[in-house]
N, C-alpha and C positions, 0 to 999 in steps of 0.2 A: 503493498500499499504506500502511496505516495501522496501528499498533500503539499499546500501552500498556506502560509499564514502571514498576518500581519500586512503592512502597505505593500502593495506591488512595486516593481521597478522594471527598469528597462531592459534587464538580463535576466530576471526570475526563471523564465521560461527556458533558458538554456540550461540551467540547473534539472529543471523538470526533464527535459530530453537526456539530459546526461544520465540521470537516473533509469528511465526507461530504457534508453537503448543500451546501456551497459547490463541491465537487469537480462536482456534477452540474450545476451552471449552465455548466460549461467543455463546448462540444460536441467538442473534441479529446481530452477524456478519455473513453475507451471502457468503461472498467470501474474501479470501487472495490473493492479486497480488504481484508480485514482479516485481521491475522495474530493467532492464538489464543496466548495467553501470550507476547506480545512476540517478540524475535528467536529465542526457543526453537521458537516455532511456524513458523518459516519454512522452515528445513531439511525438516523432516518432511513440508512442503507441509500443516501445519494451518491451513489459511486459510479465510475465508469469503468469499462473494461479497455485499458488502454493496450493492451495486446493485439486489439483488433485493428489498431491505426497502424497506416503503412509509414515506412522510414521518412517517406517524401512528405507525408502529413506532419509527422512529429518535427521535421527540420522547418517546416513553414512556421508551426507554432513555436519553435524555438526562436526565430528570429523578430517574434512580435513583442513589443512591450505589455506590462500588465501582466495578471496573474491568470493565464488560461482556465485554470481549474476553478477561479473564483477564491475567495480568501475569508479569514474572519478573525476578530479578536477576542472570540471566546475564551474563557480560563476555565477548564473542567474542575469541578470538585470530584468528591468520592464517587458518588452516584453516578455522574456523567460518566466519569471513567469506566464504571463497571457497565455501562450500557455501550461503550466504545468496545470495551474487551469483547462483549456477547458478539457482536458484529463481525469483530477480526475473527474471532474462533469459528464463527458460522462459515466464513469464508477461507479458513484454512491459512490466514494470513500468519506469516512468521518474521515478517520484517516491515518496519514501519519508518518510512522516511519522511521528515516533515522540514520542508525549507522556509526559513524565516529568520527575524532577528531574536532579540532578547526575550520577549515576551511568548514567542513560539519555542525557544529553547526551555523554558520554565514550563509550557504546557507538555512537552516531550517529556520532561524530566517527572511531571507527576504521573502520566501515562506510564513510563517505564517502572515507576514505584508501585502504582497499582497491579501491574501484571505480575510484578515479582511477589508481591503478597498474596496474589491468587494462584501463584505456581504456573503461569502461564508463559512458556518460553517465547517470548516476544522480543525480538532484537530492534531497539529503537535508536537511529542515528539521525542526528541534527545536521541539515545542510546549511551553511550560513549564507545570511541575506540581509544588508541592511544598508539604506542610503546614508545613515549617521555616522557609520565605520566605527560603532562603539564596541563591537563584540570583543570579549576578553579573549586574550591568547592569539589573536590574529593581528598580522602586520597590516592588512586592511581586508576590507569585505566586497564581495560582488554587489553591484548597485551603487556602490559609493563614488567609483571612478567615473561613470555615465552621468550622474547626477553633479558631480562635481564640473564636468565639462559644461553642463547645463549653466551652472551657476557663473561659473567664468565667462562664458560667451553672453551671458545676458548683462552683466555688468560692464562689460567691454563694449557692447553696443549702446547701452544706457549712458554710459561715460560720453560718448561721442554725442549724444541727444542733449546731453546735460552742459556740454561744453558749448554747444551750439545756441542754447537758449537757458544762460546761468540760472539756477537757483539751489535750492536744498532738496535732494532725492535720499528717501531711505526706503530700504527693500527689507524685508524679514524673510530669513531663510530657515529651512528645517534644521533641527538639532537639539532635542530635550536635553541633554547633558553632556553633548559633544558638540565641540565647534569646527569640526573638520570641514563639513559643508562651507559655513561660513567664512572660514579662514580661506577657502578656495577662492572667493572673490579678489583676493589679493593677486592672483595670477592674471587678473584682467589689466593690471598695470605694465605700460610700456615706457611711459614717459615719467619724469620727477612730479608732474603735476596731475596726473590721471587719477580717476578714483578707483575703488573707493579712499576716501581721504580718512574715514575712521572706520573700525571694525570691533563690533563688542559681541563677546564669546561667553557661554555659560560657566566657562572655568574661572571666571572672573565675577568679583561682585559688582553690580550694576548700581551706580548712583545717580539719581537723576539730575542732582545740581551740576554735578561734575560733567556728565553727558552733554548738559546746555552749554556748559562753559567750553567744552572741547568744539561742539559745533559752532560757536562764536566765532572763536580762534581759526578755525578751519576756513569759514566763510569770508572772514578778513583777509586771511593770508591768500586764498585761490579764486575769491570772487565768487565761489560757488562751494556746495559740499555734498559728497554721496556717502551714503553711510549702509554698512552692511551690518544688520542686527540679527543674532540667533533669536529663535521663537522661546528658547530655554532661560533668558537673561533672568535672574534672580538678584533680590536684596542680600544682605549679611546674614539673613537668618535662614535662606535658602526658599523663600516663598518668591514664586515666579511673578514677574512685574505684570503680566498680564491679569492674573488673578487678583493683583491688588486694584487694577483700572477697570475691570469688569466684573459686574455684581454677580451675574449668573452663570457660573463655569461648568460646562459639561466634562464629564470623566467617562473613560471606557470602562471595559469589563476588568482592566488590570488597575484600575483605580487612578489611571493616569490623566492628568488635566489634559483637555483638548487644546493643543497650543495652536495647531494650525488649522484650526475648524473656523476660526473668525479672522477678520481683517483688523481686528480691533487694536492690537498692538501697533500696528505701524499707523492706524489713524490717530490714536491717541498722543502717541510720540510726536507726530507731526504737530497736533494741535498744540502741544506743549511748547513746540518750537515756535509755533506763530503767536502763541499769546505771550511768551516769556521774552522771545527775542525781537519780536516786532518785525518778522521777516515774512513778506506776503507769498513769495512763490516757494510754497512746499509743497511736496509731492510725495505719497507713500504706496507700496505695492505689498503683498505677501505672496512670495513667489509659490508657495502651496502646492498642489499636486504636480503643476507644470515640471518640478525638478526631479520628481520621482520616475516617471515614466515617458519623457520626451524622447520621440523617436530620431528625431534628427540630431541628438548628441551622443548616440550610443558610442562607446569606447570598444575598439576591436580588443584590447587587452582584458577589459571586463568581460566581455562575452566569450572569450576563451576560459579565463579562470572560473567563471560562473558555469560552465559546461564541465569543467574539471572536477569541480568540488561534487557534482552530482554524481559523476563517474566515481569519484574516490569512495564516495558513502558505500556505493554497493559493493564494490572491492573490499572495503572494510569488514562490512556485513558478512560477506562470503568467506573471508579468511577467519571467522569466529571472534573476531574483535570484540571486547565489550560495548555496552552501550557509550555513545559519546557525541561529540561534535567535531565535524571535519574542520581544521584550522590551516590558515594560510600563513606561510612563513617566507619571508624576503631573502633570497640566497645570493641576490646580485640585482643589477639594474635591468628592470623587465624580466626577472627571473624568480620563480617561487616555488617552493615545496609545500606539501600537504602531510598533515599529520591527523590522527585522530585524538582527541583531547579529551 
């Protein structure tokens, strides 16, 4: 059984193809099923027989952005897992490959533990994916390079727009606890006066007064100011800035604040700039879903590595390795090795 969880990316279907096509190489694997919408599709038996698909069809799907099987953010409890195991046993499933990020890895860990308690011989392998680039033990993660390319190109283009019609431009970039995507905006700089002129990451405490002083100084120096802000910026107590500015905050099944589900952070920071600094030409954007699965910015390296982690997951499972997660380790420029962690 293979499934996809969490936010889609531009290359997650390469990992799906890697799992499916590699599994076909082993004669002792009789069937390859796909769970529609992650673990949420297993209990109601919303599953498809991927063994019926041709290699050509799988390759076409691999090149598509988004999650072809559908996704979910469900976090199973014990009863939920028992239903999952019931369906897996009914279909004779011995291997479960779950493609996703941190929350997906947590979910798979719960399923693995419940299978152990039930004495059900289910091998669970996590296949990494996240545009945030924040999975432990990885040099980088599939999905991030393509998303980073989008962020870089978005800022490079907007920089030229902003230079032609000077003002203040602010864009909120994905990254709850990790600033890798936001930091990628710096790659848009070619000349000393290119934007972004200011970058704010979740790894640093955000102080509104200092932010306004920074914006004022940059605007006076360059005659304009471009700002990259991580959605996860927070105060000294760790409270997200967006939750301080917005009264009703939505949370997902993993109790995470929905940081990119609204353009409120960009709008409110822009309003602070307008009202406190008395600057009229201020514009804000939230890059949102665009950065996750943008078709025109897919990295070849990202595609290749996403395919490889799917293949490696099957290889480790068939070698009898214990439950774990496939991880990427840098061994040189544009060269990586893969391990089960």
